[in-house]
C-alpha positions as CSV (number, residue, x, y, z in Angstrom):
1,M,-57.1,4.6,170.2
2,R,-60.5,4.4,171.5
3,D,-60.3,0.6,172.3
4,L,-62.2,0.5,175.8
5,L,-65.6,2.2,175.0
6,G,-68.3,0.4,177.0
7,K,-65.9,-0.7,179.5
8,T,-65.8,0.6,182.9
9,V,-62.8,0.8,186.0
10,V,-63.1,1.7,189.0
11,A,-60.2,2.6,191.9
12,V,-61.1,2.2,195.3
13,H,-59.3,4.7,197.0
14,A,-58.4,5.9,200.7
15,H,-57.5,9.6,200.8
16,P,-57.3,12.4,198.1
17,D,-53.3,12.3,196.2
18,D,-53.7,8.4,196.3
19,E,-55.3,8.0,192.8
20,A,-52.7,10.0,191.7
21,I,-49.8,8.4,193.1
22,W,-50.6,5.0,192.9
23,T,-52.3,4.7,189.7
24,G,-52.7,8.0,188.2
25,G,-50.7,6.5,184.7
26,L,-53.0,3.4,184.8
27,L,-56.7,5.8,185.1
28,A,-55.6,8.2,182.6
29,H,-54.1,5.5,180.0
30,L,-57.4,4.0,180.5
31,A,-59.6,6.8,180.1
32,Q,-57.8,8.1,177.0
33,R,-58.7,5.1,175.6
34,G,-62.4,5.6,175.8
35,A,-62.7,3.7,179.7
36,D,-65.3,4.9,182.0
37,V,-63.0,5.4,184.2
38,H,-64.4,6.1,188.3
39,V,-62.3,6.6,191.1
40,I,-64.1,6.1,194.7
41,T,-62.5,8.1,197.5
42,C,-62.9,7.1,201.5
43,T,-62.2,9.6,203.1
44,L,-60.9,13.2,202.6
45,G,-57.6,13.0,204.0
46,E,-58.4,15.4,207.4
47,Q,-54.9,13.9,209.4
48,G,-52.9,14.5,206.2
49,E,-49.8,17.3,206.9
50,V,-49.3,20.4,205.2
51,I,-46.3,21.4,202.3
52,G,-46.6,24.6,202.6
53,E,-46.5,28.1,205.2
54,P,-50.0,29.7,203.6
55,Y,-51.9,26.8,204.7
56,A,-50.0,24.9,207.2
57,Q,-52.5,25.3,209.6
58,L,-55.5,23.4,208.5
59,V,-54.3,20.6,209.8
60,A,-56.6,18.5,212.3
61,D,-54.9,19.6,215.8
62,Q,-55.5,23.2,214.8
63,A,-58.6,24.5,212.5
64,D,-59.2,21.3,211.6
65,Q,-60.3,22.0,207.8
66,L,-57.7,20.2,205.5
67,G,-60.0,17.3,204.5
68,G,-62.8,20.3,203.1
69,F,-59.3,21.6,201.2
70,R,-58.8,19.1,200.0
71,I,-61.6,17.8,198.3
72,A,-60.9,21.2,195.6
73,E,-57.4,19.2,195.2
74,L,-58.8,16.2,194.3
75,R,-61.6,17.8,192.1
76,R,-58.7,19.2,189.7
77,S,-56.5,15.7,189.9
78,L,-59.7,14.0,189.0
79,N,-59.9,16.9,185.9
80,I,-56.8,15.9,184.6
81,L,-56.7,12.7,184.9
82,G,-60.3,12.8,182.5
83,V,-61.8,10.4,185.3
84,H,-65.1,10.6,187.5
85,G,-65.1,11.1,191.2
86,E,-67.4,10.3,194.3
87,F,-67.0,10.0,198.1
88,L,-67.8,6.7,199.3
89,G,-71.3,7.4,201.4
90,G,-70.5,11.0,199.9
91,A,-68.0,14.1,201.6
92,G,-67.3,13.6,204.8
93,H,-69.4,10.3,205.9
94,W,-66.1,8.7,206.5
95,R,-63.2,10.7,208.6
96,D,-59.5,9.5,207.9
97,S,-57.9,7.3,210.3
98,G,-54.2,8.8,210.3
99,M,-51.7,6.4,211.1
100,I,-52.1,3.4,214.2
101,G,-51.9,5.4,217.1
102,D,-53.3,8.5,216.1
103,P,-56.0,9.7,218.2
104,A,-58.5,10.2,214.8
105,N,-58.6,6.0,215.4
106,E,-61.1,6.5,218.2
107,H,-63.0,9.2,215.6
108,P,-66.9,8.0,215.6
109,R,-66.8,8.5,211.9
110,A,-63.2,6.6,211.4
111,F,-63.0,5.1,208.3
112,I,-61.2,1.7,210.0
113,S,-64.3,1.2,212.5
114,S,-66.7,1.9,208.9
115,G,-68.0,-2.1,209.9
116,E,-70.4,-4.1,207.2
117,A,-71.7,-0.2,206.5
118,S,-68.8,1.0,204.4
119,V,-69.2,-2.5,202.1
120,Q,-72.7,-2.1,201.5
121,Q,-72.2,1.4,200.6
122,L,-69.2,0.2,198.2
123,A,-71.3,-3.0,196.9
124,Q,-74.2,-0.7,195.7
125,R,-71.7,1.2,194.2
126,F,-70.1,-1.7,192.1
127,E,-74.1,-3.0,191.6
128,A,-74.6,0.5,189.8
129,L,-71.5,0.6,187.8
130,C,-71.0,-2.7,187.0
131,P,-67.3,-2.3,186.3
132,D,-65.1,-4.6,184.0
133,L,-62.1,-4.1,186.6
134,V,-61.7,-2.6,190.3
135,V,-58.1,-1.0,191.2
136,T,-57.3,-1.2,194.9
137,Y,-54.1,-2.2,197.4
138,G,-52.8,-5.2,198.5
139,P,-53.5,-6.8,201.9
140,D,-51.0,-4.7,203.2
141,G,-52.3,-1.2,202.0
142,G,-49.5,-0.7,200.0
143,Y,-47.7,0.6,203.1
144,G,-49.4,-0.3,206.3
145,H,-51.8,2.8,206.4
146,P,-55.0,1.5,208.3
147,D,-57.0,2.9,205.9
148,H,-55.5,1.5,203.2
149,V,-56.0,-1.9,204.4
150,R,-59.2,-1.2,205.5
151,A,-59.9,0.2,201.6
152,H,-58.3,-3.4,200.3
153,H,-60.4,-5.0,202.4
154,I,-64.0,-3.5,202.1
155,T,-63.2,-3.7,198.1
156,H,-62.4,-7.7,198.3
157,E,-66.2,-7.8,200.3
158,A,-68.1,-5.7,198.3
159,A,-66.6,-7.5,195.1
160,K,-67.6,-10.7,196.5
161,R,-71.7,-9.7,196.6
162,V,-71.4,-8.7,193.0
163,A,-69.6,-10.0,189.8
164,I,-66.0,-8.0,189.2
165,P,-64.3,-9.8,186.6
166,R,-60.9,-8.8,187.6
167,I,-59.3,-6.7,190.9
168,L,-55.5,-5.3,190.4
169,W,-53.7,-4.5,193.8
170,A,-51.6,-1.3,192.8
171,V,-48.0,-1.6,194.5
172,T,-44.3,-0.3,193.9
173,S,-41.6,-2.6,192.0
174,R,-38.7,-2.8,194.3
175,E,-36.6,-3.3,190.7
176,D,-38.0,0.1,189.2
177,L,-38.0,2.0,192.5
178,E,-34.3,0.8,193.3
179,A,-33.5,1.9,189.1
180,G,-35.0,4.9,190.2
181,L,-33.7,5.5,193.7
182,A,-30.2,5.4,191.9
183,T,-30.9,8.3,189.6
184,I,-30.9,10.7,192.4
185,K,-27.6,11.8,193.2
186,Q,-28.4,15.2,195.2
187,P,-31.8,15.2,196.1
188,P,-32.9,18.8,196.5
189,S,-32.3,21.5,199.1
190,G,-33.5,20.2,202.4
191,W,-35.1,16.9,201.4
192,R,-32.8,13.6,202.2
193,L,-32.3,10.2,200.5
194,A,-34.1,7.1,200.8
195,L,-32.7,4.6,203.5
196,S,-32.4,1.2,202.3
197,G,-35.7,-0.5,202.4
198,E,-37.4,2.6,203.5
199,I,-40.2,3.0,200.8
200,A,-42.3,0.2,200.2
201,C,-42.2,-2.3,197.5
202,V,-41.9,-5.8,196.2
203,A,-40.3,-8.2,194.3
204,E,-43.2,-9.4,192.3
205,T,-45.4,-7.9,190.1
206,D,-47.8,-9.5,187.5
207,L,-48.4,-6.7,185.6
208,R,-46.2,-3.0,184.7
209,L,-47.0,-0.9,182.9
210,H,-44.8,2.0,181.4
211,L,-46.8,4.9,181.0
212,D,-46.7,6.9,177.5
213,D,-46.2,10.9,177.4
214,A,-49.7,11.4,177.7
215,S,-50.1,9.1,180.7
216,Y,-46.9,10.3,182.7
217,A,-47.7,14.0,181.8
218,A,-51.3,13.3,183.4
219,K,-50.1,11.8,186.2
220,L,-47.7,14.4,186.9
221,E,-50.0,17.2,186.8
222,A,-52.6,15.1,188.7
223,M,-50.0,15.4,191.4
224,K,-48.9,18.5,191.4
225,A,-53.0,19.3,192.0
226,H,-52.5,18.1,195.5
227,A,-50.2,20.3,196.3
228,T,-50.9,20.1,200.3
229,Q,-49.5,16.5,199.9
230,L,-46.6,16.5,197.6
231,W,-43.8,18.7,196.4
232,I,-42.9,17.9,192.9
233,A,-38.9,19.0,192.4
234,D,-39.4,21.1,189.1
235,G,-38.8,24.7,189.8
236,S,-42.8,25.3,190.2
237,V,-44.5,27.3,192.5
238,S,-48.5,27.8,193.7
239,E,-50.5,29.5,196.0
240,T,-50.5,26.7,198.2
241,N,-46.7,26.1,198.3
242,P,-44.6,29.2,196.9
243,E,-41.0,27.8,197.3
244,A,-39.6,25.8,194.5
245,R,-36.8,23.1,194.1
246,R,-35.1,21.5,191.5
247,T,-32.6,18.7,191.0
248,R,-30.0,17.1,188.6
249,I,-31.6,14.2,187.8
250,E,-29.1,11.0,186.2
251,D,-31.4,9.4,183.6
252,P,-34.2,11.7,183.2
253,D,-35.7,8.7,180.7
254,L,-36.0,6.8,183.2
255,V,-36.8,9.3,185.8
256,P,-38.2,12.6,184.3
257,A,-39.3,14.0,188.3
258,I,-38.5,13.7,191.8
259,F,-41.4,14.6,194.1
260,A,-41.4,14.2,198.2
261,L,-44.7,14.0,200.2
262,S,-44.3,15.9,204.0
263,N,-41.6,14.0,205.1
264,L,-38.9,15.8,202.3
265,I,-37.5,11.9,201.4
266,A,-36.8,12.5,198.0
267,Q,-38.7,9.8,195.6
268,P,-38.6,8.9,191.8
269,L,-41.9,9.6,190.2
270,L,-41.1,7.0,188.0
271,R,-42.2,5.8,184.1
272,T,-43.8,2.6,185.1
273,E,-47.1,1.5,187.4
274,S,-46.6,-1.9,189.0
275,Y,-50.0,-4.3,190.0
276,Q,-50.3,-7.3,191.3
277,L,-53.3,-9.6,190.5
278,G,-56.2,-9.7,193.6
279,A,-58.8,-11.9,191.6
280,G,-59.9,-13.0,188.6
281,S,-57.9,-13.7,185.3
282,R,-54.2,-13.1,184.8
283,P,-54.2,-10.3,182.3
284,E,-52.4,-11.6,178.9
285,S,-50.4,-9.0,178.5
286,N,-49.2,-5.6,180.2
287,D,-52.5,-4.2,179.2
288,P,-54.7,-4.7,182.5
289,M,-57.9,-5.1,179.6
290,A,-56.4,-7.6,178.2
291,G,-58.8,-10.6,178.2
292,L,-61.8,-9.1,179.3
């Protein structure tokens, strides 16, 4: 079905891998329907940790080469999703600020201190792309990361200067998350189960997209492209992370795969993605493009 030819969608994300984790299914789904989908990434994710020993010393307080490495991971992810990508202001213009209290907060190019310049940069891209739909995070950035919060802020500030019909915020549904976590009876070796309330989620959503097989497969492979940041417990290995992890899933129809970030908390890779309305009219159905 190519019913979205002529439509444009822009997702604004803080770091490489956010496009896959938060919105990979949606972006793949819309691209498969013919939409012109763009991802604008605001930093290189320089402050990230690294999963896997081969590239562990690329981190910021050692070689400080992780950002450049993650460009290639992002490129692979975007190719899998079938979307276009660019960095806000160009690759390396803004730096990953890290979490609150990270010394990177004080870096002269820290994204959290990007001010009016980043708003202008994004508004210019909105003017050039004329998106029918923009996707980003909610006011809390999804889980409080300062760069996510900043991405939300500049998206809405830039949208005030350009006619954006609708903005959606990527969120995690509490109902879906709890159902997914319940399927993880035994986490993979070295991983652990999430504590109550440890994974950010919301009680109310405006749109719940069930991922078909093609969209889910694209999201899974896009996440695997970010091997320094994400570990998928499907028995696979890579040059970046040569250690495999496996697990038994109680309900593979509900949760086909399990993943972890560098904190090694087992999370369900859900068959759904959820969104809240950030601006514009509420979709008439669970189709994010309905009514546009």
